[in-house]
N, C-alpha and C positions, 0 to 999 in steps of 0.2 A: 564432656558433656554432650547432647545432640542438639544439631545447627537446627535454625528454625529452616521450614518448608518454604522455597518458592512459588509465590502465588498465581500460578499457571492460568491465564485466563479466567481469574477470581476480580469480578471489578464489585465486590461488595465491603466498602471500607470496616464495618464492624465481624463480617469473617475473618479477614486477615487479622485483627488485634485480636480477637477470641478464640483463634483457632490456632495462634503461634506461627503465621506467616512471616516473613522476611518482608520490611515494609521500607519505601525508599521516601522519606518526610517532607511531603510536600506543603504540610500545615500552614507554613506561611503565605501559601495563598491568600487566606482568609483574612488574614490581615491584610491582605497589598488588596484584595478583591472590598472590604469594606472603606478602607479610607480612600481609593480613588472611583468607586463604582457610580453607575448612573441609577436611571431607577430600571434602566433592561441592559444586560449586559451581555455581550454573545463572545465566544471564545471559538476562534478556527482555528483547527489544526489537523494535520493527516490522520485518519484512521488508525488504532493500535498504539496512540501515544500519550492514552490514560485519561483520556476523557471524562468515560462513565466513573472508575474511580474516583478522580476528583469531586464528581458531581454528589456520588456517595458520600464522601467526607464532608461536602459543605451540608447536606440532607441532615447527617449525626451531628455536626457540630450547631445547627440552627434550630432544631427540631425538637419542640416540646416533649417531654418526656424521655429523652434521649440521655444514654447513661456517659456522663463527663469524663468517667476514668477511661473509656476508649483514648484519650488525649494524655494521659500521664506520661511523662517524659518526654512530649512531642514539642516541635518548636512553639506552637502556639498557646502551650500551658503557659510559658515565661512570658505571654501578655495577659497578664491577670485582670486589670480594669478592664480590657477588649472582653477577655472570658465574662468576667460579672453580668456585663453589659449586653452581650449577645448570646452566651452558649446557652442553647435551650430556652430561649423566649420567644419564638415564633412558629406559629403552625407553617408547616411546610408541605406543598403539593409537589411530587417528583414524580415525572414521566419520564419515560425513555422512548422513542421513535424508531429504533435503529431495525425492531425487527416486522416494521412496517414496509413489507415487501411485496405484496401482492402482485399477482401477474393482471390484475383489472381492478377497476375504481370501486367494484361494488366489494370487490376480498380486501382490499385494502383502508376502504371506509369501517369496514367490519372491524377489522383489525385494531384501527383507532379507536372505535367505539368500545374494544375491550381492554385496552391500554388505560382510557379515561376511566370506563367503571370498574377495573380493577382498581385502583389509585383511589374512586371514592367508593368502593367497599372496605378499603384503610380505615376508615371513620366512621362504620357502622354504628358499633356501639356509643361511640362518642356522639353523631349528631343525633340518630334515632332515639335516644335518649335523654338527648339538650331539653333542659328546661328553658333556657334562651330562646330558641326556635319556636315558631308557633307552626299550626299542623297545615295549614300553608306551603309553608317553608320547606318542611318535612316531605311532604308528596312531591314537592320540586325534585327535592335532592331522590328521591326513589325513583324518579325517573334516571337518574344516572346510573342508577344500578339494577335494570329492569333488564330480567334474562330473554333471549330469543329463543323459547323453547324450541322451534324449530331447527334452531343451531344451537346447543345446551353450550358451546366452548366463546357465544359472543355475546354481547350486548345491545339491546334493541333502544336507539335512539333517533327518533326523527333530526333531520336536519338544522330545524331549530333550537333543539335538546345538544345537540354535540358541538353547536358552533359556539353557543352560550356556557361551553358545561363548564371551563377552567372557570370564567369568570363566577357564575353560579357557587362552584365548590370554595372558591376563597372567599366569597360576600357570606355563606353558611360558616365558615369556620371562623372568620373574623367576627361575626356576631356570637359565636359561643365562646371561641377566648378570648372576645374584646382586644385584641392584637390584631395587625395586620401580616398580612401571609406573605411569604414567599414562596414563590414559584420557580420551581428547575427544570426545565425541557433538555433533555440529553439526546443529540441525535439529532438535531430538529428539520435537516432537512434530508434524511433519508427518503421520506415518503415524495419529496420532490426529485430524487435523484431515480428513484422505481418507477413511477408515473411518467418521468420521460422518456426511459429506455422501453416502456411497455405502451407508451402511446395514449396514454389517458392523463397527460398533463396539465390540460385546462380545468379541468375539473379538478385535481387534487390543491391546484395553487388557489383557487377560489374557497375551498374548504379550509386549509392551513391559513390563507389571508382573514378570512371572517374568524375563527378562533382564535389568531393571534391578536385581531384588532379590540376583540371584545377583551380578550386575558389580559394584554398587555397594553392598552391606549387609554380606552374606557372604563376602566375598572380603579375605582378608589380603596377598594380592598389589599391591593396590590403595596407590598413594601417595597420591595424590588425583584427582579426576577435574572436567572441566568440560563442560557442559551448554550449549547455546544453543537458546533456542525463542522463538517469539512470545508465548505464554502462560503462568504459571505455574500449570500444571496442577494440580487439589488432591491433598493426599498422599494420600487416600481414593483416587484415582481409581489412580494408577502408581507412587505413593511407599510405601505401604502397609507399614509395618516399618522404614522407614530414617526413620534418626537426621536429622532435620531439617535438609533442605541450605540451606547459605549464599546465599542471595539476595539477588543485584543487579539488580533490578527498574529500571523505566525511572521509579518514585519514590526509589529509594535514591541518596543522595550519593556511597558509595563507586564509584569508576570510571566517573563519571556521565558523561565526557567522551571516554572509549573507543570509542565508536558515533556515530558523525556527526562532522561536521567544525563546530569552533567558527567564533566569527567571526573570531580573528585569524588560525587556518587558512584560512578562506576568501579573507582579502584580500592573503592571501601567496602561495594560488596564482593568485589576479587578477592580483597585480606580475607573477609571475613570467613569466606570460602574455600583458603589457601590456595587459590585459583591465579597469584600476581602475575605468574609468567605468560596468561591468556592475555593480559592487556593488549598488546600490541595487533593481535587478530582481532580480538573483536573491535578494537577500531578499525581497522580498516573496512571489515564488513559492517559495522552497525551504527559507525557516527557520521560524523560530516552533514547533520542536518545544523540551518543556523537560523533559530528564532527568535527575532528583536537581536538581542546584542551578545546572546549565546550559544556554545556551540554544544549541541546534545544528541545522544544515540537514543534510539528505537526503542522502548522501553519491552516492545513486546519479542523482540529479535533477541535482547539480551536475558531477558527471562528467561525464553526459553533455552536457548545456547547454555546457559550455565547452569539451568540445570540436568541437559543431558551431559554435560561435562561430567558432575557429580555420582553417574555412572558411567562412563567410558571419558576417560582425560585425556584419550587420544583424539577424539572427534574432531575432524574439521569443521570448519564454520559453514553451517545450511543457512540455507534460504528458508526465513520464516513469515515476515511480513508480505510481502510478493506473494508468497502462496492463498493467502487470506482473502485474495480476493480476482475476479478474473482478468484486472489489471488490462480493459482493454481501451482505455485511455490510450494506452503506448503505441497499441495498432492503431488506432484513426489518427494519432501523432503520424506515424510512419506513413501513414497512405497520404499524408498531404504533401510528401515530396514530389516537386513538379507543379505544387498547388500552392505556394506562399513559402514554401522550406525548400530547402536545398538540401542535397545528401552532406555537402562540406559541413554542415552545420551540426547534423546529425553523429557523422565521424567527428568533429571537434568535441563534441560532449563524450562520446564513450573514450576517446583519446586522453579525458581527462582536464580538460581546457573551460573556457567559458564562453557562452556566448552574450551577447548584450541582449536584450528585449523590454521592450514597453509593457510592465504588467497591470492587467486591469482585476482588482480583486472584486469590484462589484458585479457579479454575471447572474444569468437565468439559466436554467437546464436547460430549457430548448433553444439555447442559442450557446453549449459549448464548444459542438462542432463546426462553428457555422465556417469558423476561420481557422487558420494556424495563428494566426495573432491570441485567439479566443484558447486556443487548445495551449499553448505556450503558458498561459495563465492557469490555467487549471490544473498542469504539471507541476507547476512551480506550489499554486497552495494546495496539493494532495500529495505532496512529497518526495514524487518523481525526481523533482528537480529542486535545488536549493540553492541559497543566495552566497556569494562571493565576496570579501569586500565590504564599501559603501554603495548604497545607491546613490543615482543621480535625477532624484525625483522620483518618479515611476518607470524609470530605467534601471534593469538589475542585471548583474553578472551571475547568470545562470549557470549550476554544474550540477551533474549525477552527483549525489552524495558520496557513494560508498560502492562497495565492489558488490553486495548484493542487487543493489538496483543497476549498477550496472551488469551485472548478468542477464535480469528482468530484460533487460535492450536486448543485448547480443543475441537473447533466445528469441526473442520476438521478430527481430529481423530474420532469423534462419528459420523460423517457421514461414513466415511469408513469403521469404525465398523458394523453398521447398512448396509452396502454394503455386508457384509461379512455374514453376520448372514442372509441376504435372499439368500443365495448363496447354505446356510448348511443346506436344510429342514429338515435331519434326527434327529438331533442335537437338532433343535428348537422342533421336535416335543417331544423328550424324554425329554426335558426339561418340557414343558407346562403339560404334561401326568404325569409328578411328580410332580408338582406343585396340578393339579386338585385332583391327588389321594391324596395328604397331607403326600406324601413322603421327610419328610425333609432331611434325611440322600441323598438321592439321588438329589433335589433339588440344594443342596449343591454342591455336587460331580458338579453337570454340570453347578453351576453357578459361581465355582473358576475355572472351565475350560474356560467360556469364559472370566473371567477378565486376566487369561492367555495370551490370544490372543490377548489382546486389551492394549495400551499403559496406564500406568499407570499416573492417574491425582494425584499427591499428591504435590500440590501446597502450600507450607509451609507460603504464605501470604493472605491464604484464612483463614475465621473463616470455622468451625467446620459446620455450616449448608452447606456451599458451595460445602464443602468435600463430603457430604451426597448427594447432587444435582449429583458430577456424578457417583456414583452409581444407584442413580434414575433413571439418564439417560440411563444407559444399559440396566438395566430392562424394561425399557419403549422402548426401541432401540431392546430388544428381540420382549415383549409380541406386536410390530406392528405389526409384520410380523404372528399372529397368525389367521387365519380367523374365524371367528363364535365362536370369545370372544369381550364381550364390554369391554375395558378397559377405564378408567376415572383416571386421574391423578388431585388432590386437593394440588397443593404445593404452601407453602406458607414458602420461606426461611426463609424471617426475623424474624419467629418466631420458629425457627428451627424445622419443622417437614414436612414429606415429606408422602405423602398418595398415595398408587394403589389401586384402586378399579377392580375387574374383577370380572366377571358374568360370566359363564360357559352357556349361556342360555340351551341348548340342553339336559344338566345335573343337572340344575337348584343348581348348586352351585356356591356359592359366595365367592369371595377371599379379604382378605383386608392384605396388605402389608405395615409393618411399617420400615424404613429404618434408621438404624445408623452409625455414623462413631467412629469406639473403638480406642478413642487419645491412651487408654496406653494398646492398644492391648488385653486388657479383652475381648474375643468377645462374651464369653457367658453371662457375665453381661450385655451388650448393648442387647445381644437378650433378655434376661428377662425384661429389661428396656422400649426394644422396645413394649411385650406384656401387659405390664402394661398401657401404654401408649393408645393403643388401648383400654382396659377397661376402663379407666378412662375417656376419651373422648368421650367416644361410640360411637367410628367407626362405627359398627357393626348394628346400627339401623337404617338404609336403607333396611339392608337385611332381615331384621326381620319385616319392615312394608311392606318390599314386598313378605312377605313372602316365600321366599329361604327357600329350606328344610335342605341345608347343608353349614356352614361356617367355612372357615378354615380363621385363624388368623396365619398371618407369619410376627416373626421377624425378620430380616436379620440383621445382623451386619458386617461390614467392614472394612479391615485395610491393607491397599496397594492391593496386590494381594490377599491376606487370607479373606474367609467368613467363616461365620455361621450362621445356621440355623435353626430356632426351629418354632414348630407349634403349635396350640391347634386348636380343634374340637368343633363347638357348630351345635347339632340340633335341628332342633324346629319342 
């Protein structure tokens, strides 16, 4: 029997069930939402944790005219009384703001008009032909679906119409169906994030605040609303005047297992696809997030990786979640070193340790990077850091959740190190001159200086070859900016060695570097071992065959921010 396909990139609940995709059953969320909901409910989770799919699920459950068979065999179907009372009983307005990413306010506003206009257009036959609406009400509805003929891809709404659009549409639907309306707004904070990035934040805040104020506060047609987003934006920013929404954040135990995959759900998926032996690798790379009282995997990572494993069972874990965004927040974080953030704190995180920090979940996008304290909070709420143990009020033990995110931090650190190297030509020239001259003492001094500048990667979970790769990367990052040198890396981490070959063409000099990580801080012995390895494996043969006159063999040993350099010289 053919296996169900994995829903890579599919966020439509109906499509998953009608096109035979594998589905991790999250429908119990409907029951918990109904029993614990407020008038306005906000779920905050990192990107790619299933928010949009769950919103699609809510729409299909509550909306009048939806197919109840979509829920056959799922958890919610066992709640027979609840299904009789709520399933298919409400008009639903469902909009997603995730694609509102305009480079300026005019473009972003136009995109919002299109989102609202397209949702309003979904009810065209119902509302235009409704015998319960008068002509004035139908004319007001037409304002929501008027096309901008100069730009046919957008809808044309004056500010007064746009700001009241969700409220107007819900009022018209209530009158037609004689039932209050459920409003679903997915990724409500994306327009704010983009506006802050592109410098039109104040205009966007005003627009969103007015839309939400009318739709969620002064709206007698509203039954309840559900919003999702990454951040719990402060009430003063866009929820002014709104009664406190019921918030289900990553620190709350309510509905904590409905975004992301639990370990049991993960094991069931692997068993279905006969991939049980991949559990430990998936756990190491994609698990580690803690929402409320539940440990969860990132579903985007898992679905993508399992899908790839079905084609190539030997494929090693890859970065999927971290490649779906610019990850600028990590860069801003590292840039705060010396300005409220210490190198030791980042080094502890990468080493798999925890850092105690006070977290503020109520933030505004225009203040995210004002201080290191704010950035800690953003990293936590957006999934780059997670909690360990129990909190003490607002104080949490923060940790990097898994290998994928650890690699993201490492890569950002390396990129920023290379950027600093490129700006310091004087030190670069001195280092390369010392290296080409066979001056081990000066090479050691300058390399130690470089190590002191960067953030040390002392990953306690990494194998020794992986630790050596960090120093290998530092050297390559330096040498990559030296013009006129041919640099070749022949790295095979699995066999535990890293080689760097350098040909200084205008001086007929060949340099080979072997790097060792000194586990017990015996740097000299590690250097001597590196030199022996160069000889035993005949790494210099390539230079001898090319007739290079001078060959310099370097053994470099490192331990955290210390290094030792030994050199041997051969003349042909």
